[in-house]
C-alpha positions as CSV (number, residue, x, y, z in Angstrom):
1,M,-54.3,16.4,10.5
2,A,-52.7,19.1,13.1
3,R,-52.8,22.6,12.9
4,G,-49.7,24.0,11.1
5,A,-48.9,20.5,9.6
6,Y,-46.9,20.2,6.8
7,K,-48.8,18.7,4.4
8,P,-47.5,16.3,1.8
9,A,-48.9,18.2,-1.6
10,E,-46.8,20.8,-0.5
11,F,-43.4,18.9,0.7
12,L,-43.2,17.5,-2.2
13,E,-43.9,20.4,-3.8
14,D,-41.2,22.3,-2.0
15,V,-38.6,19.4,-2.7
16,R,-39.4,19.4,-6.4
17,R,-38.8,23.4,-6.2
18,G,-35.4,23.1,-4.5
19,I,-34.1,20.2,-7.2
20,W,-35.0,22.0,-9.9
21,R,-34.4,25.4,-8.7
22,E,-32.2,26.7,-11.0
23,L,-34.7,26.3,-14.4
24,E,-36.5,29.3,-12.4
25,A,-33.6,31.5,-13.1
26,P,-32.5,34.6,-15.6
27,S,-29.5,32.1,-16.8
28,V,-29.8,28.2,-15.8
29,H,-26.3,26.6,-15.3
30,I,-26.4,23.2,-13.3
31,D,-22.8,21.5,-11.9
32,A,-22.4,18.1,-12.1
33,Y,-23.7,17.1,-8.6
34,R,-26.9,19.4,-9.0
35,R,-27.6,16.8,-12.7
36,N,-26.9,13.8,-10.1
37,L,-29.1,14.8,-7.5
38,Q,-31.9,15.5,-10.7
39,R,-31.5,12.8,-12.4
40,A,-31.1,10.6,-8.8
41,Y,-34.8,12.2,-7.6
42,L,-36.0,11.0,-11.3
43,E,-34.9,8.1,-10.8
44,L,-36.4,7.7,-7.6
45,L,-40.0,8.5,-8.9
46,S,-40.0,6.6,-12.3
47,E,-38.8,3.6,-9.3
48,K,-42.3,4.4,-7.4
49,L,-44.3,4.8,-9.9
50,N,-43.3,2.6,-12.7
51,G,-41.0,-0.3,-10.5
52,R,-41.5,-3.7,-9.8
53,S,-43.5,-2.6,-6.6
54,P,-44.7,0.5,-7.5
55,V,-47.2,2.0,-4.6
56,V,-50.6,1.7,-5.1
57,D,-52.0,3.4,-2.5
58,E,-52.9,7.1,-1.9
59,Q,-48.8,8.3,-2.3
60,R,-49.1,7.9,-6.4
61,P,-51.6,10.7,-7.0
62,F,-48.8,13.1,-5.0
63,L,-45.8,11.2,-7.2
64,R,-47.2,11.9,-10.4
65,A,-47.8,15.0,-9.4
66,S,-44.2,15.1,-8.9
67,F,-43.6,15.0,-12.8
68,V,-46.3,16.9,-14.3
69,R,-44.9,20.4,-12.5
């Protein structure tokens, strides 16, 4: 991997933090648009892990880690 390259685990962590950033605030307020984004994110990960043709290569551990944190 090239020096300074965006590592897959860091990328997925940044995406997860961006999607769920409201939960880190002192007062949680999630509007309908953000709820839809969060729902779509969960559905996409679920489909990739449990769907008709789930990923079976090195992507799987990275995707599973997105659910755990």
